[in-house]
C-alpha positions as CSV (number, residue, x, y, z in Angstrom):
1,M,8.9,0.8,-50.5
2,P,11.7,-0.2,-48.1
3,F,15.1,-1.5,-49.6
4,H,17.2,-2.7,-46.3
5,S,20.3,-1.4,-46.3
6,I,23.7,-2.5,-44.3
7,Q,22.6,-0.8,-41.1
8,T,25.8,1.4,-39.5
9,P,26.5,2.1,-36.1
10,R,25.0,5.4,-34.3
11,L,27.8,7.7,-33.6
12,I,27.9,7.1,-29.6
13,T,29.1,4.0,-30.4
14,I,32.7,5.5,-30.7
15,F,32.7,6.5,-27.3
16,V,33.5,3.9,-24.4
17,L,31.8,5.1,-21.3
18,A,33.0,2.3,-18.9
19,L,34.2,2.3,-15.2
20,L,37.7,2.8,-14.1
21,G,39.6,1.4,-11.5
22,I,41.6,3.9,-9.5
23,H,45.5,3.2,-10.2
24,V,47.0,2.3,-6.8
25,L,50.7,2.5,-6.3
26,G,53.6,0.0,-6.5
27,C,52.6,-3.1,-4.2
28,S,55.3,-4.4,-1.6
29,E,56.9,-7.7,-2.3
30,P,55.6,-10.3,-1.1
31,K,52.0,-9.6,-1.9
32,E,50.0,-8.5,1.4
33,P,46.4,-9.9,1.9
34,W,44.4,-6.7,0.6
35,D,46.5,-7.4,-2.8
36,L,46.1,-10.9,-3.0
37,H,41.8,-10.7,-2.4
38,T,41.5,-7.7,-4.7
39,E,43.6,-9.7,-7.3
40,Q,41.8,-13.0,-7.3
41,G,38.1,-10.8,-6.9
42,T,39.3,-8.8,-10.2
43,T,40.0,-12.1,-12.0
44,L,36.8,-13.9,-11.0
45,M,35.0,-11.0,-12.3
46,D,36.5,-10.6,-15.9
47,Q,35.8,-14.4,-15.7
48,G,32.2,-13.8,-14.8
49,K,32.0,-15.7,-11.7
50,F,29.9,-13.0,-9.6
51,P,29.3,-14.8,-6.5
52,E,32.7,-15.7,-5.9
53,A,34.3,-12.5,-7.1
54,E,31.8,-10.8,-4.7
55,E,33.5,-12.4,-1.8
56,E,37.1,-11.7,-2.7
57,L,36.8,-8.1,-2.7
58,N,34.0,-7.9,0.2
59,A,37.4,-9.5,1.9
60,A,39.3,-6.9,0.8
61,L,37.0,-4.4,2.0
62,K,37.4,-5.6,5.1
63,I,41.4,-5.6,5.0
64,A,41.2,-1.8,3.7
65,E,38.7,-0.5,6.4
66,T,41.8,-0.9,9.2
67,F,44.0,0.9,6.5
68,G,41.6,3.9,7.0
69,E,39.2,5.8,4.2
70,Q,41.4,7.9,3.0
71,D,43.8,5.2,2.2
72,L,43.6,4.5,-1.1
73,R,43.5,0.6,-1.2
74,F,40.4,1.2,0.4
75,I,38.8,3.6,-2.3
76,Q,40.2,0.8,-4.6
77,S,38.0,-1.7,-2.9
78,L,34.9,0.4,-3.1
79,T,35.6,1.2,-6.5
80,N,36.0,-2.5,-7.3
81,L,33.0,-3.2,-5.7
82,A,31.0,-0.9,-7.8
83,I,32.6,-2.3,-11.1
84,L,31.3,-5.4,-9.8
85,A,27.6,-4.4,-8.6
86,N,27.1,-3.0,-12.3
87,A,28.7,-5.8,-14.1
88,K,25.3,-7.8,-12.2
89,G,22.9,-5.2,-13.5
90,Q,22.9,-3.5,-9.9
91,P,23.5,0.0,-11.1
92,E,22.0,1.6,-7.8
93,E,24.2,-0.8,-6.0
94,A,26.9,1.0,-7.7
95,E,26.1,4.8,-7.3
96,G,26.3,4.1,-3.8
97,F,30.0,2.8,-3.9
98,L,31.2,5.4,-6.3
99,Q,29.4,8.0,-4.1
100,Q,31.4,7.1,-1.0
101,T,34.5,7.4,-2.8
102,V,33.5,11.1,-3.9
103,A,32.6,11.7,-0.6
104,I,35.5,10.6,0.9
105,H,38.0,12.1,-1.3
106,E,35.9,15.7,-0.4
107,K,36.7,15.4,3.2
108,A,41.0,15.2,2.2
109,P,42.3,18.8,3.5
110,A,43.0,19.0,-0.1
111,P,40.2,17.7,-2.0
112,E,40.8,18.5,-6.1
113,T,43.1,16.2,-6.8
114,A,43.4,13.2,-10.1
115,D,42.0,10.7,-7.3
116,L,38.7,12.9,-6.8
117,A,38.6,13.1,-10.7
118,A,38.4,9.7,-11.2
119,S,35.9,9.2,-9.1
120,L,33.5,12.0,-10.8
121,S,34.5,10.2,-13.5
122,N,33.4,6.6,-12.8
123,L,30.0,8.3,-11.8
124,G,29.2,9.9,-14.4
125,A,29.9,6.6,-16.7
126,L,27.5,5.3,-14.6
127,Y,25.3,8.4,-14.8
128,V,25.6,7.4,-18.9
129,T,24.5,3.5,-18.4
130,Q,21.3,5.1,-16.0
131,N,20.2,7.4,-18.7
132,K,20.5,10.4,-15.9
133,F,22.4,12.6,-18.7
134,D,22.3,15.7,-16.3
135,Q,24.1,14.2,-13.6
136,A,27.0,12.5,-16.0
137,Q,27.4,16.1,-17.6
138,K,28.1,17.7,-14.2
139,N,30.7,14.6,-12.8
140,F,32.5,14.7,-16.1
141,E,32.6,18.9,-16.5
142,R,34.0,18.7,-12.7
143,A,36.3,16.0,-13.0
144,I,37.4,17.8,-16.4
145,A,38.1,20.9,-14.4
146,I,40.0,19.1,-11.9
147,R,42.5,17.1,-14.4
148,E,43.3,20.9,-16.1
149,K,44.5,22.0,-12.8
150,V,46.7,19.0,-11.5
151,Q,47.2,17.0,-14.4
152,G,47.3,20.1,-17.5
153,P,44.6,20.5,-20.0
154,D,46.6,17.9,-22.5
155,D,47.2,14.7,-20.0
156,P,45.7,11.4,-21.3
157,E,43.4,10.9,-18.6
158,T,42.1,15.1,-18.9
159,I,41.4,14.4,-23.0
160,R,39.7,11.3,-22.3
161,D,37.1,12.6,-19.9
162,V,36.8,15.5,-22.7
163,E,36.0,12.9,-25.0
164,N,33.7,11.2,-22.3
165,L,31.6,14.7,-22.5
166,A,31.3,14.8,-25.7
167,G,30.0,11.0,-26.0
168,L,27.2,11.8,-23.6
169,F,26.5,14.8,-25.9
170,V,26.4,12.9,-28.8
171,R,24.3,10.4,-27.2
172,Q,21.3,12.6,-26.8
173,S,21.6,14.2,-30.4
174,L,23.1,17.3,-29.2
175,Y,25.7,17.2,-31.7
176,D,26.7,21.5,-31.5
177,Q,28.1,20.9,-27.8
178,A,29.8,18.0,-28.4
179,E,31.7,19.7,-31.6
180,P,34.2,21.9,-29.2
181,Y,35.0,19.3,-27.2
182,L,35.8,16.8,-30.3
183,K,37.6,19.3,-31.9
184,R,39.6,19.8,-28.8
185,V,40.2,16.1,-28.7
186,L,41.9,16.3,-32.5
187,A,44.0,19.1,-31.1
188,S,45.3,18.0,-28.7
189,S,46.7,14.1,-30.2
190,E,47.8,16.6,-32.8
191,K,50.1,18.3,-30.6
192,A,50.9,15.1,-28.8
193,S,51.9,13.5,-31.9
194,G,52.5,15.6,-35.1
195,P,50.1,15.7,-37.7
196,D,50.4,12.1,-39.6
197,D,50.5,9.9,-36.6
198,P,48.2,7.0,-36.5
199,T,47.3,8.1,-33.1
200,L,44.7,10.9,-35.3
201,I,43.0,8.2,-36.7
202,E,40.1,7.7,-34.3
203,P,39.7,11.5,-33.5
204,L,39.9,12.3,-36.8
205,N,37.3,9.8,-37.8
206,N,34.9,10.7,-34.7
207,L,35.2,14.2,-35.6
208,A,34.1,13.4,-39.0
209,L,31.0,11.4,-38.4
210,L,29.6,14.5,-35.7
211,Y,30.2,16.7,-39.4
212,R,27.8,14.2,-40.9
213,A,25.3,13.8,-38.5
214,Q,25.2,17.9,-38.6
215,E,25.2,17.3,-42.3
216,K,28.3,19.3,-42.8
217,Y,29.5,16.9,-45.4
218,D,33.0,19.0,-46.8
219,Q,34.3,19.9,-43.6
220,A,33.4,15.6,-42.9
221,E,35.3,14.9,-46.1
222,T,38.7,16.4,-45.5
223,L,38.6,14.8,-42.1
224,L,38.2,11.3,-43.1
225,L,40.5,12.1,-46.2
226,K,42.8,12.9,-44.0
227,A,42.3,9.6,-41.8
228,L,42.0,7.4,-44.6
229,A,45.8,9.1,-46.5
230,I,47.3,8.3,-42.8
231,K,45.8,4.7,-42.7
232,E,47.4,4.0,-46.4
233,Q,50.9,5.7,-45.4
234,Q,50.7,3.6,-42.4
235,L,49.6,0.1,-44.3
236,G,49.6,0.3,-47.8
237,T,46.6,0.6,-50.4
238,T,45.5,-3.1,-50.3
239,N,45.7,-3.7,-46.6
240,P,42.2,-4.8,-45.2
241,N,42.4,-2.9,-42.3
242,L,41.5,-0.1,-44.4
243,L,37.7,-1.2,-44.9
244,G,36.5,1.0,-41.8
245,S,38.2,4.1,-43.0
246,L,36.9,3.5,-46.7
247,N,33.2,2.7,-45.6
248,N,33.2,5.6,-43.4
249,L,33.8,7.9,-46.8
250,A,31.5,5.9,-48.8
251,L,28.5,6.5,-46.1
252,L,29.5,10.4,-45.8
253,Y,29.4,10.6,-50.1
254,S,25.7,8.1,-49.9
255,S,24.5,10.4,-47.2
256,A,25.2,13.4,-48.8
257,K,23.7,12.1,-52.5
258,Q,27.2,12.5,-54.1
259,L,26.5,8.3,-55.2
260,T,29.4,8.8,-58.2
261,K,31.7,9.2,-55.3
262,A,30.8,6.6,-53.4
263,T,30.7,3.6,-56.2
264,P,34.5,3.4,-56.8
265,L,35.3,3.3,-52.9
266,L,33.3,0.3,-52.4
267,E,34.3,-1.4,-55.6
268,R,37.8,-0.8,-54.6
269,M,36.2,-2.5,-51.0
270,V,35.0,-5.2,-52.5
271,T,38.4,-5.8,-54.0
272,I,40.6,-5.6,-51.0
273,A,38.1,-7.9,-49.6
274,E,38.2,-10.3,-52.5
275,E,42.1,-10.4,-51.5
276,G,42.4,-10.2,-48.0
277,F,39.4,-12.8,-47.3
278,G,38.9,-14.7,-50.3
279,K,35.9,-14.1,-53.2
280,E,33.6,-16.0,-51.3
281,H,33.5,-14.6,-47.9
282,P,30.6,-13.3,-46.0
283,R,32.1,-9.6,-45.5
284,V,32.4,-9.4,-49.4
285,A,28.6,-9.9,-49.6
286,I,28.1,-7.3,-47.0
287,I,30.2,-4.8,-49.1
288,L,28.3,-6.1,-52.4
289,N,24.8,-5.2,-50.7
290,Q,26.5,-1.8,-50.0
291,L,27.5,-1.3,-53.7
292,A,24.6,-2.5,-55.3
293,E,22.1,-0.5,-53.1
294,I,23.9,2.5,-54.4
295,H,23.5,1.1,-57.9
296,R,19.6,1.5,-57.2
297,L,19.7,4.8,-55.8
298,Q,21.2,5.9,-59.2
299,N,18.8,4.0,-61.1
300,Q,20.8,1.4,-62.6
301,P,18.8,-1.7,-61.8
302,E,20.6,-3.7,-64.4
303,Q,24.2,-3.2,-62.3
304,A,22.7,-3.6,-59.1
305,I,20.5,-6.8,-60.0
306,P,23.8,-9.6,-60.4
307,I,25.4,-7.6,-57.7
308,M,22.7,-8.4,-55.4
309,Q,22.9,-12.1,-57.0
310,R,26.2,-12.9,-55.9
311,A,26.4,-11.3,-52.4
312,I,22.9,-13.8,-51.6
313,A,24.9,-16.8,-53.3
314,I,28.2,-15.7,-51.3
315,I,25.9,-15.7,-47.4
316,E,24.0,-18.9,-48.9
317,K,27.0,-21.0,-49.5
318,A,28.8,-19.7,-46.6
319,E,25.8,-19.3,-43.6
320,G,23.3,-21.8,-45.2
321,P,19.9,-21.0,-46.8
322,E,18.5,-20.0,-43.7
323,H,20.6,-17.7,-42.2
324,S,19.2,-14.6,-41.0
325,G,21.6,-12.2,-42.6
326,L,19.6,-13.0,-45.7
327,T,16.8,-11.5,-45.0
328,G,17.9,-8.1,-46.3
329,P,19.6,-9.1,-49.8
330,I,16.6,-11.5,-50.3
331,N,14.4,-8.5,-49.8
332,N,16.4,-6.3,-51.9
333,L,16.9,-8.3,-54.4
334,A,12.9,-8.8,-54.9
335,V,12.8,-5.4,-54.8
336,L,14.8,-4.9,-57.4
337,Y,12.9,-7.5,-59.7
338,L,9.3,-5.7,-59.0
339,N,10.8,-2.3,-59.8
340,T,11.7,-3.5,-63.2
341,G,8.6,-5.7,-63.4
342,Q,10.1,-9.2,-63.5
343,Y,7.4,-10.0,-61.4
344,K,7.6,-13.4,-61.2
345,E,11.5,-13.4,-60.0
346,A,10.3,-10.9,-57.5
347,D,7.2,-13.5,-56.4
348,P,9.2,-16.3,-55.2
349,L,11.8,-14.3,-53.5
350,F,9.0,-12.1,-51.4
351,Q,7.7,-15.1,-50.3
352,R,11.4,-16.6,-48.9
353,A,11.9,-13.4,-47.6
354,I,8.7,-13.2,-45.6
355,T,9.1,-16.4,-44.3
356,L,12.9,-16.4,-43.6
357,T,11.8,-12.8,-41.2
358,E,9.3,-15.1,-39.6
359,T,11.9,-17.6,-38.4
360,T,14.7,-15.6,-37.6
361,M,12.6,-12.4,-36.3
362,G,9.5,-13.7,-34.8
363,K,5.9,-13.4,-36.4
364,S,5.2,-10.2,-35.0
365,H,8.8,-8.1,-35.7
366,F,8.6,-5.0,-37.6
367,R,10.4,-6.3,-40.4
368,V,8.1,-9.2,-41.4
369,E,5.6,-6.6,-41.8
370,R,7.7,-4.5,-43.9
371,A,8.3,-7.6,-46.2
372,L,4.2,-8.2,-46.1
373,R,3.4,-4.9,-47.4
374,N,6.7,-5.2,-50.2
375,Y,4.6,-8.2,-51.1
376,A,1.2,-6.8,-51.2
377,Q,2.3,-4.1,-53.4
378,L,4.1,-7.0,-55.9
379,L,0.5,-8.7,-56.2
380,R,-1.2,-5.6,-56.6
381,K,1.0,-5.0,-59.6
382,M,-0.3,-8.6,-60.9
383,D,-3.8,-8.2,-60.2
384,R,-3.9,-10.4,-57.2
385,T,-6.4,-7.7,-55.3
386,E,-7.5,-10.2,-53.1
387,E,-4.7,-11.8,-51.9
388,A,-2.9,-8.4,-51.5
389,Q,-5.5,-7.5,-49.4
390,A,-5.2,-9.8,-47.2
391,I,-1.7,-9.7,-46.8
392,E,-2.1,-6.2,-46.1
393,S,-4.3,-7.4,-43.4
394,Q,-1.9,-9.4,-41.7
395,A,0.7,-6.6,-41.8
396,D,-2.0,-4.0,-39.9
397,D,-2.5,-6.6,-37.4
398,I,1.6,-6.9,-36.7
399,R,1.6,-3.2,-36.7
400,S,-1.6,-3.1,-34.0
401,Q,0.5,-5.4,-32.0
402,N,3.4,-3.0,-32.5
403,T,2.0,0.0,-31.2
404,P,1.1,1.2,-28.1
405,S,-2.3,1.4,-27.0
406,T,-3.3,4.6,-26.2
407,P,-5.1,5.0,-22.6
408,T,-9.2,5.8,-23.3
409,R,-10.7,8.1,-20.6
C-alpha cells in the first residue's frame, strides 16, 4: 500500500536553462537615450510590469536601428525583447527575436564569435522550454564548438553551455549522453580551483546525482562524500547548510537499499536542524518523516511510529491542523498502525487523511484515490466489507476521471 515519502527534485532541477542577455561594453557618461530606455525597460521587466517594459524596450530598439544591425546595442535590444516575450509566455515571439540575432551574427565578415555563441545559447535555452530538444541540442553543440575555438575549452561560458547540454540530456533521461559532459564540468572546475575548493560542490553533486539515476551507487557515494567533506571543512560539522549534502547522501543510501547507512545520517540531520532552527521547526518535521520511512523499510515500526507522531505534532503546531503538509505524514502513520494491527488507531487517521487531501488537493486528486484504497484495506481487515466496497467504488470513480479515455472506432 502507498506510503507517502518526501519527494525529491528530479535531477534536471539542478541545471538552469535561462535566457541570458549579451554583454555590451561600457557605456559613455552621461548615459545616452538607448542606455536609459534599456535600463528602465529591464528594471520594469524584473518588476513584472510587462506593458511598460515593452514600451521602453521597443523605444530602445528603435534607437538601436539607427546604429546598424551589426551594432551590439541592436542585438542587445532584440535579446531583451526576446527575454520579455518569453516571460510573457510568448515563446514563438521570443524565438523570432533570437533567430534574428543569430542571423545578424552569421552575416558578419567573421561570424564565429563569442557573441554568436551567446545568441545560439539563448536560442537553445528557449528551445528547451518549448520541448524542442533536437533544436536545443544543435544550438548548444554549435555554441560550445565556437566558444572552444574563440574562448577556450575551460572558459566559464564554455563550461556553462556544456552544463546546459548535460541538463538537456538529463531532462530526456539520456543519462549516458549526459555523463561525459558532467565529467568535463567537474574536471574543468578542479583545474580552475583545485581539488578541495567549495566551487566543486555543485559539479560533484550534479555528477553524483546522475550516477544515482544510473544506479552507479559506489561512484555516486564517492562524489557525495567528497562534497560533504569540502562543506564540513568550510563550515564545520554542525552548520545547517550541511543538510543538503547529508540529504543527498541519505537518499543515495535509501535508493541503494543501504538503509543502515541512511539511518545515522538522518539522525544527524535531525540534530543539526534542531540546533539550527529549533526543535519545533517544520524543517525538523520533514527530516523526521524521512527517518520514520527508513525505519519502516527496515521493519522497525516501533521506532517509526513515535518519530512520525512527533513530525505530525510539529506541523500541527507550526502550520495548523488543516495544513496540506500533514496529508503525507498522517497517511504514513495510519499505514504504520495498519501494518502493526492497531486498527482502531489507524481508522480515524485514514479518515482524516482523506478529508484533508480532498480539502487541500480536490476531491478528484489521485492522492485522494490512494488514501481511499488504503482505507479500504483497513476496513477489510476489520471485516467491514460493505464499507470497503463502497470506498473502493469511490476510488474507482476517481481513477476513471483521471484516466484518459481511449476513442472507440
